[in-house]
C-alpha positions in Angstrom: -5.5 33.1 -22.2 -2.7 30.9 -20.9 -4.3 30.5 -17.5 -7.5 29.2 -19.2 -5.4 27.0 -21.5 -3.5 25.6 -18.5 -6.7 24.7 -16.7 -8.1 22.8 -19.7 -4.8 21.2 -20.5 -4.3 20.0 -16.9 -7.8 18.5 -16.9 -7.2 16.8 -20.2 -3.8 15.5 -19.1 -5.4 13.8 -16.1 -8.4 12.4 -18.0 -6.3 11.3 -20.9 -3.8 9.5 -18.7 -6.7 7.6 -17.1 -8.2 6.8 -20.4 -4.9 5.6 -21.8 -4.4 3.4 -18.7 -7.8 1.9 -19.4 -6.9 1.2 -23.0 -3.6 -0.4 -22.0 -5.4 -2.7 -19.6 -8.0 -3.5 -22.2 -5.3 -4.3 -24.8 -3.3 -6.5 -22.5 -6.4 -8.4 -21.4 -7.9 -8.8 -24.8 -4.9 -9.2 -27.1 -4.5 -7.6 -30.5 -7.5 -9.2 -32.2 -10.2 -8.4 -29.7 -8.7 -5.0 -29.0 -9.0 -4.4 -32.7 -12.8 -5.0 -32.5 -12.9 -2.4 -29.8 -10.9 0.0 -31.9 -13.2 -0.5 -34.9 -16.3 0.4 -32.9 -14.6 3.5 -31.4 -13.4 4.5 -34.9 -17.0 4.4 -36.2 -18.2 6.4 -33.3 -15.6 9.1 -34.0 -16.6 9.2 -37.6 -20.3 9.7 -36.9 -20.0 12.2 -34.0 -18.9 14.8 -36.6 -22.3 14.6 -38.2 -24.1 14.7 -34.9 -22.1 17.8 -33.9 -22.7 19.4 -37.3 -20.0 22.0 -36.5 -22.4 23.7 -34.1 -20.0 23.7 -31.2 -17.3 25.6 -33.1 -20.0 28.0 -34.6 -21.3 28.8 -31.1 -17.8 29.4 -29.6 -17.1 31.8 -32.5 -20.5 33.7 -32.7 -21.4 33.9 -29.0 -18.0 35.3 -28.2 -18.9 38.4 -30.2 -22.7 38.6 -29.3 -23.4 37.0 -25.9 -26.9 38.5 -25.8 -27.9 35.9 -28.5 -27.1 32.9 -26.2 -30.7 32.1 -25.4 -31.8 32.3 -29.0 -28.9 30.0 -30.1 -29.5 27.5 -27.3 -33.2 27.0 -27.9 -33.0 26.7 -31.7 -29.9 24.5 -31.7 -31.4 22.1 -29.2 -34.4 21.6 -31.5 -32.2 21.3 -34.6 -30.1 18.5 -33.0 -33.1 16.2 -32.5 -33.5 15.1 -36.1 -29.7 15.2 -36.6 -29.3 12.8 -33.6 -32.0 10.4 -34.9 -30.4 10.3 -38.3 -27.0 9.6 -36.7 -28.2 6.6 -34.6 -30.0 5.1 -37.6 -26.9 5.6 -39.8 -24.5 4.0 -37.4 -26.8 1.0 -37.1 -27.2 0.7 -40.8 -23.5 1.0 -41.6 -22.6 -1.7 -39.1 -25.1 -4.1 -40.7 -24.3 -3.3 -44.3 -20.5 -3.6 -43.6 -20.9 -7.2 -42.7 -19.7 -7.0 -39.2 -20.7 -9.6 -36.6 -23.9 -9.3 -34.5 -21.7 -8.4 -31.5 -20.2 -5.5 -33.3 -23.6 -4.3 -34.4 -24.9 -4.3 -30.8 -21.7 -2.6 -29.6 -22.4 0.1 -32.3 -25.9 0.7 -30.9 -24.6 1.5 -27.4 -21.8 3.5 -29.0 -24.3 5.6 -30.9 -25.9 6.6 -27.6 -22.6 7.8 -26.3 -22.0 9.6 -29.6 -25.2 11.6 -29.3 -24.6 12.5 -25.7 -21.1 13.6 -26.4 -22.3 15.8 -29.3 -24.7 17.6 -26.9 -21.9 18.0 -24.4 -19.7 19.6 -27.1 -22.5 22.0 -28.0 -22.7 23.1 -24.3 -18.9 23.3 -24.1 -19.1 25.7 -27.1 -21.1 28.1 -24.9 -18.7 27.8 -22.0 -15.8 28.6 -24.4 -17.6 31.6 -25.8 -17.9 33.0 -22.3 -14.3 32.3 -21.6 -15.1 30.0 -18.7 -13.5 26.6 -19.2 -13.5 25.2 -15.7 -16.9 23.5 -16.2 -15.7 21.8 -19.4 -12.5 20.8 -17.6 -14.4 19.4 -14.6 -17.1 17.5 -16.6 -14.6 16.0 -19.0 -12.3 14.8 -16.2 -15.1 13.2 -14.2 -16.7 11.6 -17.3 -13.4 10.1 -18.6 -12.3 9.2 -15.1 -15.5 7.3 -14.1 -15.8 5.6 -17.5 -12.1 4.5 -17.4 -12.0 3.3 -13.9 -15.3 1.5 -14.2 -14.1 0.0 -17.5 -10.9 -1.2 -15.9 -12.9 -2.8 -13.2 -15.2 -4.6 -15.6 -12.3 -5.9 -17.7 -10.2 -7.1 -14.8 -13.3 -8.9 -13.3 -13.9 -10.7 -16.5 -16.8 -8.7 -18.1 -16.7 -8.3 -21.8 -16.9 -5.4 -24.2 -20.7 -5.3 -24.0 -20.6 -4.1 -20.4 -18.0 -1.4 -21.3 -20.0 0.1 -24.1 -23.2 0.0 -22.0 -21.7 1.7 -19.0 -20.0 4.4 -21.2 -23.4 5.2 -22.8 -25.0 5.7 -19.3 -22.2 7.9 -18.1 -22.2 10.0 -21.2 -25.9 10.8 -20.8 -25.3 11.9 -17.2 -22.4 14.2 -18.3 -24.6 15.9 -21.0 -27.4 16.6 -18.4 -24.9 18.1 -16.0 -23.5 20.4 -18.7 -27.0 21.5 -19.6 -27.9 22.1 -16.0 -24.8 24.3 -15.4 -25.4 26.2 -18.7 -29.0 27.0 -17.8 -28.3 28.0 -14.2 -25.0 29.9 -14.6 -25.2 31.5 -18.0 -28.7 31.3 -19.7 -31.5 31.5 -17.2 -34.1 30.1 -19.7 -33.9 29.4 -23.4 -37.2 31.4 -23.8 -36.9 32.1 -27.5 -39.3 30.3 -29.8 -38.2 28.2 -32.7 -37.2 30.3 -35.7 -37.0 28.4 -38.9 -35.2 31.1 -40.9 -32.6 31.4 -38.1 -32.1 27.7 -38.0 -31.6 27.6 -41.8 -29.1 30.4 -41.5 -27.2 28.6 -38.8 -27.3 25.3 -40.7 -25.9 27.0 -43.8 -23.1 28.7 -41.8 -22.3 25.4 -40.0 -22.2 23.3 -43.2 -18.5 24.2 -44.1 -17.6 23.3 -40.5 -19.5 20.0 -40.9 -17.6 19.3 -44.1 -14.4 20.1 -42.4 -15.2 17.7 -39.6 -16.2 15.0 -42.0 -13.1 15.3 -44.0 -11.0 15.5 -40.8 -12.5 12.3 -39.4 -12.0 10.6 -42.8 -8.4 11.8 -42.7 -7.8 10.6 -39.2 -9.9 7.3 -39.2 -9.9 6.0 -42.7 -6.6 4.1 -42.2 -8.3 2.0 -39.5 -11.3 1.3 -41.7 -9.2 0.3 -44.7 -7.0 -1.9 -42.4 -10.1 -3.7 -41.0 -11.3 -4.6 -44.5 -7.9 -5.5 -46.0 -5.9 -7.0 -43.0 -8.4 -7.9 -40.2 -8.8 -7.1 -36.5 -5.3 -8.1 -35.5 -3.7 -5.5 -37.7 -6.2 -2.9 -36.5 -5.3 -3.8 -32.9 -1.6 -3.4 -33.5 -1.9 -0.2 -35.4 -4.5 1.3 -32.9 -2.2 0.5 -30.0 0.6 2.8 -31.3 -1.9 5.4 -32.6 -3.1 5.7 -28.9 0.4 7.0 -28.1 0.1 9.6 -30.7 -3.4 10.6 -29.7 -2.2 11.1 -26.2 -1.1 14.5 -27.4 -4.4 15.4 -29.3 -6.0 17.1 -26.3 -3.2 19.7 -26.1 -4.0 21.7 -29.3 -7.7 21.1 -28.6 -7.4 22.8 -25.2 -5.3 25.7 -26.7 -7.8 26.1 -29.5 -10.6 26.3 -27.0 -9.1 29.5 -25.7 -7.6 30.8 -28.9 -10.6 30.5 -31.2 -12.8 33.2 -29.5 -9.8 35.4 -29.0 -8.7 35.1 -32.6 -12.2 35.7 -33.8 -12.4 39.0 -31.8 -8.9 40.1 -33.0 -9.9 39.4 -36.6 -13.1 41.4 -36.3 -11.1 44.3 -34.9 -8.2 43.9 -37.4 -6.0 43.7 -34.3 -2.4 42.7 -34.9 -2.6 40.5 -31.8 -4.2 38.0 -34.2 -0.7 37.3 -35.6 0.8 36.9 -32.1 -1.9 34.4 -31.2 -1.2 32.3 -34.3 2.5 32.6 -33.9 2.6 31.7 -30.2 0.1 28.8 -30.5 2.0 27.3 -33.4 5.5 27.8 -31.9 4.6 26.1 -28.6 3.0 23.2 -30.3 6.0 22.7 -32.6 8.4 22.8 -29.6 6.4 20.2 -27.7 6.0 18.0 -30.8 9.7 17.9 -31.6 10.7 17.2 -28.1 8.1 14.4 -27.5 8.7 12.9 -31.0 12.5 12.6 -30.3 11.9 10.9 -26.9 9.3 8.4 -28.2 11.4 7.6 -31.3 14.5 6.7 -29.2 12.6 4.6 -26.7 9.8 3.1 -28.9 10.6 -0.5 -28.2 10.7 0.0 -24.4 7.5 2.1 -24.4 5.5 -0.5 -26.4 6.7 -3.4 -24.3 6.0 -1.6 -21.0 2.6 -0.3 -22.0 1.2 -3.2 -24.1 3.5 -6.2 -23.6 5.7 -8.0 -26.1 2.6 -9.1 -28.1 2.5 -5.7 -29.6 6.2 -5.3 -30.4 5.5 -5.8 -34.1 3.9 -2.3 -34.2 7.2 -0.6 -33.2 8.2 0.3 -36.8 4.8 1.9 -37.3 5.2 3.9 -34.1 8.6 5.3 -35.2 7.1 6.5 -38.4 3.9 7.9 -36.9 5.7 9.8 -34.1 7.8 11.8 -36.7 4.5 13.4 -37.7 3.8 14.7 -34.2 5.0 18.3 -34.6 2.7 18.7 -37.7 -0.1 16.8 -35.9 0.0 19.4 -33.1 0.4 22.6 -35.2 -2.3 21.7 -37.8 -5.3 22.2 -35.5 -4.0 25.7 -34.6 -3.7 26.7 -38.3 -7.1 25.2 -39.2 -8.9 27.0 -36.4 -7.1 30.2 -37.2 -8.7 30.1 -40.6 -12.1 29.4 -39.1 -11.7 32.3 -36.6 -11.1 34.6 -39.6 -14.4 33.5 -41.2 -12.6 31.5 -43.9 -14.2 28.1 -43.3 -13.8 27.0 -46.9 -10.0 27.1 -46.6 -9.5 24.3 -44.0 -12.4 22.4 -45.6 -10.5 22.5 -48.9 -7.2 21.7 -47.2 -8.5 18.7 -45.3 -10.5 17.4 -48.2 -7.4 17.3 -50.5 -5.3 15.8 -47.7 -8.0 13.1 -47.1 -7.9 12.1 -50.7 -4.1 11.9 -50.6 -4.3 9.8 -47.4 -6.9 7.4 -48.9 -4.8 6.9 -52.1 -1.6 6.2 -50.2 -3.4 3.8 -47.8 -4.9 1.9 -50.7 -1.5 1.6 -52.3 0.6 0.9 -49.2 -1.6 -1.2 -46.9 -1.9 -4.3 -49.1 1.9 -4.7 -49.2 3.0 -3.1 -45.9 -0.1 -3.5 -43.7 -0.3 -1.1 -40.7 3.3 0.2 -41.4 2.0 1.4 -44.8 -0.9 3.2 -42.9 1.7 4.9 -40.7 3.6 6.2 -43.8 0.4 7.5 -45.3 -0.3 9.4 -42.0 3.1 10.9 -42.0 2.9 12.1 -45.6 -0.6 13.5 -45.0 0.3 15.5 -41.9 3.2 17.3 -43.7 1.0 18.1 -46.7 -1.8 19.5 -44.5 0.7 21.6 -42.6 2.0 23.1 -45.9 -1.3 23.9 -47.4 -2.9 25.4 -44.3 0.3 27.4 -43.6 0.1 28.8 -47.1 -3.5 29.8 -46.7 -2.8 31.4 -43.2 0.0 33.6 -44.6 -2.0 34.5 -47.7 -5.0 35.5 -45.6 -3.0 37.7 -43.3 -1.5 39.4 -46.3 -4.9 39.9 -48.0 -6.4 41.7 -45.0 -3.3 43.9 -44.5 -2.4 42.7 -41.0 1.1 41.6 -42.2 3.0 42.9 -45.2 2.8 41.3 -48.7 4.6 38.0 -48.9 6.7 36.8 -51.8 4.0 34.4 -53.0 1.1 34.5 -55.4 -2.3 35.0 -53.8 -4.1 33.8 -56.9 -4.7 30.2 -55.7 -5.8 31.4 -52.3 -8.3 33.9 -53.8 -9.7 31.3 -56.1 -10.6 29.1 -53.2 -11.8 31.9 -50.8 -13.6 34.2 -53.2 -17.0 33.0 -52.3 -16.4 33.0 -48.6 -18.4 36.1 -47.9 -21.5 34.4 -49.3 -21.6 31.8 -46.4 
């Protein structure tokens, strides 16, 4: 497990550093306002990719891990299912950009970004199969090459004076190539031919099972991205640029729980099916390692926040330091929360993280609406900090309650009534 995690984490470290360097160059070249425009388009892409994914990548990683003989059936039907989903996604991104009143340039950027979004959603579906088979080297390689080529090409375009248009166009072309490479490897290494015919009832069943995962993803992206959207409407591109610059420092760590989850999710699913007590060990170790890393990194960044911002972004971005100091305090919770959420998914309790993130998203929106008008992006940082702690508490509660309810750990001194009221219909999914 840890060898696979190390492989994916190492790959993500390299690609994330390259991507971060690209964003630093972009921010320094463009300044806070134009960098804010870039951040808005990227934010909308992140919001719409969850619909394009429809939770299918997580579902595949969970289901195929326990029934690899169904791989061909899943691949053929899910590829067909994604066609109308992709068309709706592209149209929706274009429509939202126009109706939101953004400039014509932003609308065009959004069109190219939608192509990247669709390609990435297909890539994530194929990665779900790789993870189900426990072979992560292909995901690691493709992700590294994709991000590396996109970032280095983007740096070259920015330094030589090309604008954002060229960056979004080149990213869309590269993302299409990555998706085709993933599909080629999947067909030739794992599934010789997706020979199964389209089965409407099977697709309906999969769509129904994936819907809670879709809702979870939607609420998650609202939770993670709504602050940028509210900032863009209330305070403009410059505030978005400043806030996004320090958020990039926090998101540097995002790949770590993602890589660990890529290995843990199939394993925890198998342990849950077998009522294996190693399920508890997987949860405990994953959460502990993330907490240790989060506390250590948060302390370092908090102490050297001024120096880091000036070195990475220049003194134009020093106004974002107070927001960075607040944001970084949430890092330990930011890293542990994905472990808790995917633990609940692995235990066939999709409703619980959906409920958790939905409530947290509502709390985050309310605090953003209250704090941003007065405190701008610093208020957004406070909202994020409060929300991460709340999400940790509620998902932690559900995780303990679930383990108690299935008898893997002893009864805990807490009432299971609330847990049962949320999870009682879970078996109907």
